[in-house]
N, CA, C, O and the ligand as a Tripos MOL2 file, in Angstrom:
@<TRIPOS>MOLECULE
protein
  213   211    54     0     0
PROTEIN
NO_CHARGES

@<TRIPOS>ATOM
      1 N          64.1200  -29.8120   38.2010 N.3       1 MET1
      2 CA         64.3390  -28.5600   37.5700 C.3       1 MET1
      3 C          64.2630  -28.6670   36.0900 C.2       1 MET1
      4 O          65.1600  -28.1700   35.4090 O.2       1 MET1
      5 N          63.2210  -29.3020   35.5230 N.am      2 SER2
      6 CA         63.0950  -29.5100   34.0650 C.3       2 SER2
      7 C          61.9770  -28.7080   33.5330 C.2       2 SER2
      8 O          61.7080  -28.7990   32.3360 O.2       2 SER2
      9 N          61.2490  -27.8720   34.3680 N.am      3 ASP3
     10 CA         60.1550  -27.1300   33.9200 C.3       3 ASP3
     11 C          60.6810  -25.5850   33.6930 C.2       3 ASP3
     12 O          60.9850  -24.8310   34.6180 O.2       3 ASP3
     13 N          60.7290  -25.2810   32.4180 N.am      4 PRO4
     14 CA         61.2540  -23.8780   32.1480 C.3       4 PRO4
     15 C          60.2820  -22.7300   32.6630 C.2       4 PRO4
     16 O          60.7370  -21.6000   32.8400 O.2       4 PRO4
     17 N          59.0100  -23.0030   32.8920 N.am      5 SER5
     18 CA         58.0490  -22.0980   33.2540 C.3       5 SER5
     19 C          58.2990  -21.4870   34.6640 C.2       5 SER5
     20 O          57.7910  -20.4130   34.9860 O.2       5 SER5
     21 N          59.0610  -22.1750   35.4530 N.am      6 LEU6
     22 CA         59.5050  -21.7490   36.7940 C.3       6 LEU6
     23 C          60.2590  -20.4150   36.7390 C.2       6 LEU6
     24 O          60.2630  -19.6230   37.6810 O.2       6 LEU6
     25 N          60.8670  -20.2270   35.6330 N.am      7 ASP7
     26 CA         61.7490  -18.9850   35.5330 C.3       7 ASP7
     27 C          60.8720  -17.7370   35.4040 C.2       7 ASP7
     28 O          61.3840  -16.6200   35.4910 O.2       7 ASP7
     29 N          59.5630  -17.9040   35.1970 N.am      8 ASP8
     30 CA         58.6600  -16.7930   35.1650 C.3       8 ASP8
     31 C          58.4800  -16.0600   36.4290 C.2       8 ASP8
     32 O          58.0150  -14.9200   36.4020 O.2       8 ASP8
     33 N          58.8200  -16.6370   37.5550 N.am      9 VAL9
     34 CA         58.6410  -16.0780   38.7890 C.3       9 VAL9
     35 C          59.7050  -14.9530   38.9650 C.2       9 VAL9
     36 O          60.9080  -15.2110   38.9930 O.2       9 VAL9
     37 N          59.1980  -13.6830   39.0840 N.am     10 ALA10
     38 CA         60.1690  -12.5800   39.1150 C.3      10 ALA10
     39 C          60.5940  -12.2660   40.5700 C.2      10 ALA10
     40 O          59.7480  -12.1900   41.4610 O.2      10 ALA10
     41 N          61.8820  -12.0880   40.7930 N.am     11 PRO11
     42 CA         62.3560  -11.6590   42.0890 C.3      11 PRO11
     43 C          62.1250  -10.1580   42.3020 C.2      11 PRO11
     44 O          61.6700   -9.4900   41.3740 O.2      11 PRO11
     45 N          62.4140   -9.6090   43.4620 N.am     12 GLY12
     46 CA         62.3120   -8.2170   43.6800 C.3      12 GLY12
     47 C          61.2690   -7.7740   44.7100 C.2      12 GLY12
     48 O          60.6490   -6.7200   44.5690 O.2      12 GLY12
     49 N          61.0900   -8.5860   45.7310 N.am     13 ASP13
     50 CA         60.1310   -8.1420   46.7000 C.3      13 ASP13
     51 C          60.6330   -6.9210   47.5260 C.2      13 ASP13
     52 O          59.8640   -6.2760   48.2390 O.2      13 ASP13
     53 N          61.9250   -6.6370   47.4020 N.am     14 ASP14
     54 CA         62.3500   -5.4930   48.1740 C.3      14 ASP14
     55 C          62.0590   -4.1590   47.5000 C.2      14 ASP14
     56 O          62.2580   -3.0850   48.0690 O.2      14 ASP14
     57 N          61.5690   -4.2740   46.2360 N.am     15 ALA15
     58 CA         61.2760   -2.9710   45.5190 C.3      15 ALA15
     59 C          60.0410   -2.3490   46.0310 C.2      15 ALA15
     60 O          59.9560   -1.1220   45.9910 O.2      15 ALA15
     61 N          59.0490   -3.0750   46.5200 N.am     16 ALA16
     62 CA         57.8110   -2.4880   46.9680 C.3      16 ALA16
     63 C          57.7160   -2.3660   48.5090 C.2      16 ALA16
     64 O          57.3270   -3.2930   49.2200 O.2      16 ALA16
     65 N          58.0850   -1.2000   48.9540 N.am     17 VAL17
     66 CA         58.0140   -0.9560   50.4100 C.3      17 VAL17
     67 C          56.8350   -0.1460   50.6770 C.2      17 VAL17
     68 O          56.7310    0.9190   50.0690 O.2      17 VAL17
     69 N          55.8780   -0.5190   51.5490 N.am     18 PRO18
     70 CA         54.7600    0.2540   51.8810 C.3      18 PRO18
     71 C          55.0960    1.4940   52.6720 C.2      18 PRO18
     72 O          55.9860    1.4680   53.5220 O.2      18 PRO18
     73 N          54.3730    2.6160   52.3960 N.am     19 THR19
     74 CA         54.6850    3.8810   53.0780 C.3      19 THR19
     75 C          53.9660    3.9640   54.3600 C.2      19 THR19
     76 O          54.3480    4.7350   55.2400 O.2      19 THR19
     77 N          52.8690    3.1470   54.5100 N.am     20 ALA20
     78 CA         52.1090    3.0390   55.7050 C.3      20 ALA20
     79 C          51.7130    1.6210   56.0120 C.2      20 ALA20
     80 O          51.5160    0.8260   55.0930 O.2      20 ALA20
     81 N          51.5890    1.2790   57.2780 N.am     21 ARG21
     82 CA         51.2860   -0.0780   57.7050 C.3      21 ARG21
     83 C          50.2070   -0.0500   58.7790 C.2      21 ARG21
     84 O          50.2660    0.7450   59.7170 O.2      21 ARG21
     85 N          49.2100   -0.9390   58.6270 N.am     22 TRP22
     86 CA         48.2480   -1.0430   59.6780 C.3      22 TRP22
     87 C          48.4750   -2.3760   60.3690 C.2      22 TRP22
     88 O          48.6150   -3.4480   59.7800 O.2      22 TRP22
     89 N          48.4980   -2.1770   61.8000 N.am     23 THR23
     90 CA         48.4900   -3.3390   62.6350 C.3      23 THR23
     91 C          47.5610   -3.0990   63.7970 C.2      23 THR23
     92 O          47.3830   -1.9450   64.1880 O.2      23 THR23
     93 N          46.9410   -4.1450   64.3900 N.am     24 ALA24
     94 CA         45.9180   -3.9640   65.3970 C.3      24 ALA24
     95 C          46.6260   -3.3160   66.6030 C.2      24 ALA24
     96 O          46.0110   -2.4680   67.2500 O.2      24 ALA24
     97 N          47.8290   -3.6490   66.9290 N.am     25 ASP25
     98 CA         48.4420   -3.1630   68.1370 C.3      25 ASP25
     99 C          49.9120   -2.7380   67.8010 C.2      25 ASP25
    100 O          50.8610   -3.1220   68.4850 O.2      25 ASP25
    101 N          50.0390   -1.9560   66.7530 N.am     26 GLY26
    102 CA         51.3990   -1.4930   66.4380 C.3      26 GLY26
    103 C          51.9160   -0.4810   67.3680 C.2      26 GLY26
    104 O          51.1690    0.2960   67.9620 O.2      26 GLY26
    105 N          53.1960   -0.4900   67.4960 N.am     27 VAL27
    106 CA         53.8720    0.4630   68.4810 C.3      27 VAL27
    107 C          54.8220    1.4570   67.7350 C.2      27 VAL27
    108 O          55.6720    1.0410   66.9470 O.2      27 VAL27
    109 N          54.6630    2.6690   67.9870 N.am     28 CYS28
    110 CA         55.5050    3.6570   67.2440 C.3      28 CYS28
    111 C          56.9450    3.4450   67.5880 C.2      28 CYS28
    112 O          57.2750    3.3100   68.7660 O.2      28 CYS28
    113 N          57.8030    3.4090   66.6310 N.am     29 ASP29
    114 CA         59.2050    3.2010   66.9070 C.3      29 ASP29
    115 C          59.9020    4.4240   67.5500 C.2      29 ASP29
    116 O          61.0470    4.3130   67.9890 O.2      29 ASP29
    117 N          59.2280    5.5730   67.6080 N.am     30 ALA30
    118 CA         59.8810    6.7990   68.0970 C.3      30 ALA30
    119 C          59.4010    7.0890   69.4970 C.2      30 ALA30
    120 O          60.2170    7.2950   70.3960 O.2      30 ALA30
    121 N          58.0070    7.1130   69.7210 N.am     31 CYS31
    122 CA         57.4700    7.4230   70.9930 C.3      31 CYS31
    123 C          56.7870    6.3790   71.6960 C.2      31 CYS31
    124 O          56.2000    6.6140   72.7520 O.2      31 CYS31
    125 N          56.8290    5.1190   71.1240 N.am     32 GLU32
    126 CA         56.2180    3.9290   71.6680 C.3      32 GLU32
    127 C          54.7870    4.0080   72.0360 C.2      32 GLU32
    128 O          54.3100    3.3020   72.9240 O.2      32 GLU32
    129 N          54.0540    4.9290   71.3040 N.am     33 ALA33
    130 CA         52.5910    5.0100   71.4730 C.3      33 ALA33
    131 C          51.9760    3.8380   70.6380 C.2      33 ALA33
    132 O          52.4530    3.4780   69.5610 O.2      33 ALA33
    133 N          50.9220    3.2950   71.2030 N.am     34 VAL34
    134 CA         50.2330    2.2060   70.4860 C.3      34 VAL34
    135 C          49.2660    2.7950   69.5360 C.2      34 VAL34
    136 O          48.3100    3.4550   69.9440 O.2      34 VAL34
    137 N          49.4840    2.5780   68.2860 N.am     35 VAL35
    138 CA         48.6240    3.0940   67.2050 C.3      35 VAL35
    139 C          48.3780    1.9540   66.1620 C.2      35 VAL35
    140 O          49.1660    1.0190   66.0140 O.2      35 VAL35
    141 N          47.2440    2.1030   65.4680 N.am     36 SER36
    142 CA         46.9610    1.1230   64.4210 C.3      36 SER36
    143 C          47.7270    1.4030   63.1430 C.2      36 SER36
    144 O          48.3120    0.5210   62.5130 O.2      36 SER36
    145 N          47.6910    2.7260   62.7830 N.am     37 TRP37
    146 CA         48.4280    3.2480   61.6630 C.3      37 TRP37
    147 C          49.7030    3.6840   61.9140 C.2      37 TRP37
    148 O          49.8630    4.5280   62.7950 O.2      37 TRP37
    149 N          50.7590    3.2050   61.2190 N.am     38 ARG38
    150 CA         52.1200    3.6760   61.3420 C.3      38 ARG38
    151 C          52.6240    4.0490   59.9220 C.2      38 ARG38
    152 O          52.2510    3.4340   58.9220 O.2      38 ARG38
    153 N          53.4340    5.0200   59.8920 N.am     39 PHE39
    154 CA         54.0160    5.5250   58.6790 C.3      39 PHE39
    155 C          55.4760    5.2230   58.5510 C.2      39 PHE39
    156 O          56.1880    5.3560   59.5470 O.2      39 PHE39
    157 N          55.9900    4.8230   57.3950 N.am     40 ARG40
    158 CA         57.3290    4.5050   57.2980 C.3      40 ARG40
    159 C          58.2180    5.8070   57.3460 C.2      40 ARG40
    160 O          57.9160    6.7880   56.6670 O.2      40 ARG40
    161 N          59.2670    5.7880   58.1280 N.am     41 ASP41
    162 CA         60.1150    6.9120   58.2530 C.3      41 ASP41
    163 C          61.5810    6.2380   58.2100 C.2      41 ASP41
    164 O          62.0670    5.7250   59.2180 O.2      41 ASP41
    165 N          62.1830    6.2720   57.0930 N.am     42 ASP42
    166 CA         63.3990    5.5710   56.8580 C.3      42 ASP42
    167 C          63.1930    4.0800   57.1290 C.2      42 ASP42
    168 O          62.4260    3.4050   56.4430 O.2      42 ASP42
    169 N          63.9290    3.5670   58.1880 N.am     43 GLU43
    170 CA         63.6840    2.1240   58.3740 C.3      43 GLU43
    171 C          62.7350    1.8680   59.5470 C.2      43 GLU43
    172 O          62.5440    0.7220   59.9560 O.2      43 GLU43
    173 N          62.1190    2.9780   60.1060 N.am     44 ARG44
    174 CA         61.2480    2.7690   61.2130 C.3      44 ARG44
    175 C          59.8280    2.9460   60.7980 C.2      44 ARG44
    176 O          59.5330    3.4320   59.7060 O.2      44 ARG44
    177 N          58.9110    2.5300   61.7130 N.am     45 TYR45
    178 CA         57.4510    2.8390   61.5110 C.3      45 TYR45
    179 C          56.9820    3.6710   62.7030 C.2      45 TYR45
    180 O          57.0170    3.2200   63.8480 O.2      45 TYR45
    181 N          56.5500    4.8770   62.4120 N.am     46 VAL46
    182 CA         56.2620    5.7260   63.4970 C.3      46 VAL46
    183 C          54.7660    6.2500   63.3810 C.2      46 VAL46
    184 O          54.1600    6.1440   62.3150 O.2      46 VAL46
    185 N          54.2050    6.8020   64.4740 N.am     47 CYS47
    186 CA         52.8310    7.2400   64.4900 C.3      47 CYS47
    187 C          52.7740    8.5890   63.6710 C.2      47 CYS47
    188 O          53.7990    9.1510   63.2840 O.2      47 CYS47
    189 N          51.5170    9.0640   63.4360 N.am     48 ALA48
    190 CA         51.3200   10.2470   62.6460 C.3      48 ALA48
    191 C          51.9970   11.5140   63.3860 C.2      48 ALA48
    192 O          52.4370   12.4380   62.7010 O.2      48 ALA48
    193 N          52.0650   11.5390   64.6460 N.am     49 ASP49
    194 CA         52.6320   12.5900   65.3450 C.3      49 ASP49
    195 C          54.0980   12.6720   65.1730 C.2      49 ASP49
    196 O          54.6640   13.7650   65.1300 O.2      49 ASP49
    197 N          54.7100   11.5840   65.0750 N.am     50 CYS50
    198 CA         56.1380   11.4500   64.9630 C.3      50 CYS50
    199 C          56.6190   11.5410   63.4560 C.2      50 CYS50
    200 O          57.7610   11.9060   63.1750 O.2      50 CYS50
    201 N          55.7690   11.2210   62.5950 N.am     51 LYS51
    202 CA         56.1310   11.3100   61.1560 C.3      51 LYS51
    203 C          56.4000   12.7100   60.7350 C.2      51 LYS51
    204 O          55.6180   13.6270   60.9820 O.2      51 LYS51
    205 N          57.6270   12.8720   60.0330 N.am     52 GLU52
    206 CA         57.9670   14.1800   59.5860 C.3      52 GLU52
    207 C          57.4330   14.2920   58.1650 C.2      52 GLU52
    208 O          57.9730   13.6560   57.2600 O.2      52 GLU52
    209 N          56.3610   15.1030   57.9380 N.am     53 TRP53
    210 CA         55.7780   15.1770   56.6630 C.3      53 TRP53
    211 C          56.4940   16.1040   55.6860 C.2      53 TRP53
    212 O          56.0660   16.2430   54.5400 O.2      53 TRP53
    213 ZN         55.1090    8.4040   67.8000 Zn       54 ZN54
@<TRIPOS>BOND
     1     1     2 1
     2     2     3 1
     3     3     4 2
     4     3     5 am
     5     5     6 1
     6     6     7 1
     7     7     8 2
     8     7     9 am
     9     9    10 1
    10    10    11 1
    11    11    12 2
    12    11    13 am
    13    13    14 1
    14    14    15 1
    15    15    16 2
    16    15    17 am
    17    17    18 1
    18    18    19 1
    19    19    20 2
    20    19    21 am
    21    21    22 1
    22    22    23 1
    23    23    24 2
    24    23    25 am
    25    25    26 1
    26    26    27 1
    27    27    28 2
    28    27    29 am
    29    29    30 1
    30    30    31 1
    31    31    32 2
    32    31    33 am
    33    33    34 1
    34    34    35 1
    35    35    36 2
    36    35    37 am
    37    37    38 1
    38    38    39 1
    39    39    40 2
    40    39    41 am
    41    41    42 1
    42    42    43 1
    43    43    44 2
    44    43    45 am
    45    45    46 1
    46    46    47 1
    47    47    48 2
    48    47    49 am
    49    49    50 1
    50    50    51 1
    51    51    52 2
    52    51    53 am
    53    53    54 1
    54    54    55 1
    55    55    56 2
    56    55    57 am
    57    57    58 1
    58    58    59 1
    59    59    60 2
    60    59    61 am
    61    61    62 1
    62    62    63 1
    63    63    64 2
    64    63    65 am
    65    65    66 1
    66    66    67 1
    67    67    68 2
    68    67    69 am
    69    69    70 1
    70    70    71 1
    71    71    72 2
    72    71    73 am
    73    73    74 1
    74    74    75 1
    75    75    76 2
    76    75    77 am
    77    77    78 1
    78    78    79 1
    79    79    80 2
    80    79    81 am
    81    81    82 1
    82    82    83 1
    83    83    84 2
    84    83    85 am
    85    85    86 1
    86    86    87 1
    87    87    88 2
    88    87    89 am
    89    89    90 1
    90    90    91 1
    91    91    92 2
    92    91    93 am
    93    93    94 1
    94    94    95 1
    95    95    96 2
    96    95    97 am
    97    97    98 1
    98    98    99 1
    99    99   100 2
   100    99   101 am
   101   101   102 1
   102   102   103 1
   103   103   104 2
   104   103   105 am
   105   105   106 1
   106   106   107 1
   107   107   108 2
   108   107   109 am
   109   109   110 1
   110   110   111 1
   111   111   112 2
   112   111   113 am
   113   113   114 1
   114   114   115 1
   115   115   116 2
   116   115   117 am
   117   117   118 1
   118   118   119 1
   119   119   120 2
   120   119   121 am
   121   121   122 1
   122   122   123 1
   123   123   124 2
   124   123   125 am
   125   125   126 1
   126   126   127 1
   127   127   128 2
   128   127   129 am
   129   129   130 1
   130   130   131 1
   131   131   132 2
   132   131   133 am
   133   133   134 1
   134   134   135 1
   135   135   136 2
   136   135   137 am
   137   137   138 1
   138   138   139 1
   139   139   140 2
   140   139   141 am
   141   141   142 1
   142   142   143 1
   143   143   144 2
   144   143   145 am
   145   145   146 1
   146   146   147 1
   147   147   148 2
   148   147   149 am
   149   149   150 1
   150   150   151 1
   151   151   152 2
   152   151   153 am
   153   153   154 1
   154   154   155 1
   155   155   156 2
   156   155   157 am
   157   157   158 1
   158   158   159 1
   159   159   160 2
   160   159   161 am
   161   161   162 1
   162   162   163 1
   163   163   164 2
   164   163   165 am
   165   165   166 1
   166   166   167 1
   167   167   168 2
   168   167   169 am
   169   169   170 1
   170   170   171 1
   171   171   172 2
   172   171   173 am
   173   173   174 1
   174   174   175 1
   175   175   176 2
   176   175   177 am
   177   177   178 1
   178   178   179 1
   179   179   180 2
   180   179   181 am
   181   181   182 1
   182   182   183 1
   183   183   184 2
   184   183   185 am
   185   185   186 1
   186   186   187 1
   187   187   188 2
   188   187   189 am
   189   189   190 1
   190   190   191 1
   191   191   192 2
   192   191   193 am
   193   193   194 1
   194   194   195 1
   195   195   196 2
   196   195   197 am
   197   197   198 1
   198   198   199 1
   199   199   200 2
   200   199   201 am
   201   201   202 1
   202   202   203 1
   203   203   204 2
   204   203   205 am
   205   205   206 1
   206   206   207 1
   207   207   208 2
   208   207   209 am
   209   209   210 1
   210   210   211 1
   211   211   212 2
@<TRIPOS>SUBSTRUCTURE
     1 MET1         2 RESIDUE 1 A MET
     2 SER2         6 RESIDUE 1 A SER
     3 ASP3        10 RESIDUE 1 A ASP
     4 PRO4        14 RESIDUE 1 A PRO
     5 SER5        18 RESIDUE 1 A SER
     6 LEU6        22 RESIDUE 1 A LEU
     7 ASP7        26 RESIDUE 1 A ASP
     8 ASP8        30 RESIDUE 1 A ASP
     9 VAL9        34 RESIDUE 1 A VAL
    10 ALA10       38 RESIDUE 1 A ALA
    11 PRO11       42 RESIDUE 1 A PRO
    12 GLY12       46 RESIDUE 1 A GLY
    13 ASP13       50 RESIDUE 1 A ASP
    14 ASP14       54 RESIDUE 1 A ASP
    15 ALA15       58 RESIDUE 1 A ALA
    16 ALA16       62 RESIDUE 1 A ALA
    17 VAL17       66 RESIDUE 1 A VAL
    18 PRO18       70 RESIDUE 1 A PRO
    19 THR19       74 RESIDUE 1 A THR
    20 ALA20       78 RESIDUE 1 A ALA
    21 ARG21       82 RESIDUE 1 A ARG
    22 TRP22       86 RESIDUE 1 A TRP
    23 THR23       90 RESIDUE 1 A THR
    24 ALA24       94 RESIDUE 1 A ALA
    25 ASP25       98 RESIDUE 1 A ASP
    26 GLY26      102 RESIDUE 1 A GLY
    27 VAL27      106 RESIDUE 1 A VAL
    28 CYS28      110 RESIDUE 1 A CYS
    29 ASP29      114 RESIDUE 1 A ASP
    30 ALA30      118 RESIDUE 1 A ALA
    31 CYS31      122 RESIDUE 1 A CYS
    32 GLU32      126 RESIDUE 1 A GLU
    33 ALA33      130 RESIDUE 1 A ALA
    34 VAL34      134 RESIDUE 1 A VAL
    35 VAL35      138 RESIDUE 1 A VAL
    36 SER36      142 RESIDUE 1 A SER
    37 TRP37      146 RESIDUE 1 A TRP
    38 ARG38      150 RESIDUE 1 A ARG
    39 PHE39      154 RESIDUE 1 A PHE
    40 ARG40      158 RESIDUE 1 A ARG
    41 ASP41      162 RESIDUE 1 A ASP
    42 ASP42      166 RESIDUE 1 A ASP
    43 GLU43      170 RESIDUE 1 A GLU
    44 ARG44      174 RESIDUE 1 A ARG
    45 TYR45      178 RESIDUE 1 A TYR
    46 VAL46      182 RESIDUE 1 A VAL
    47 CYS47      186 RESIDUE 1 A CYS
    48 ALA48      190 RESIDUE 1 A ALA
    49 ASP49      194 RESIDUE 1 A ASP
    50 CYS50      198 RESIDUE 1 A CYS
    51 LYS51      202 RESIDUE 1 A LYS
    52 GLU52      206 RESIDUE 1 A GLU
    53 TRP53      210 RESIDUE 1 A TRP
    54 ZN54       213 GROUP 0 **** ****
């Protein structure tokens, strides 16, 4: 721990939460439909039909 440059690494991964997520075989947290694109709805990821726009 003698290299001061290590302090340049900034914390805060929690700050950037994606609003949409692509997964090859994602499952909607609301209706359990299998969809590639899911959208963040609070703490869940739901399909476009379940997302409240
Ligand atoms: Zn759904």
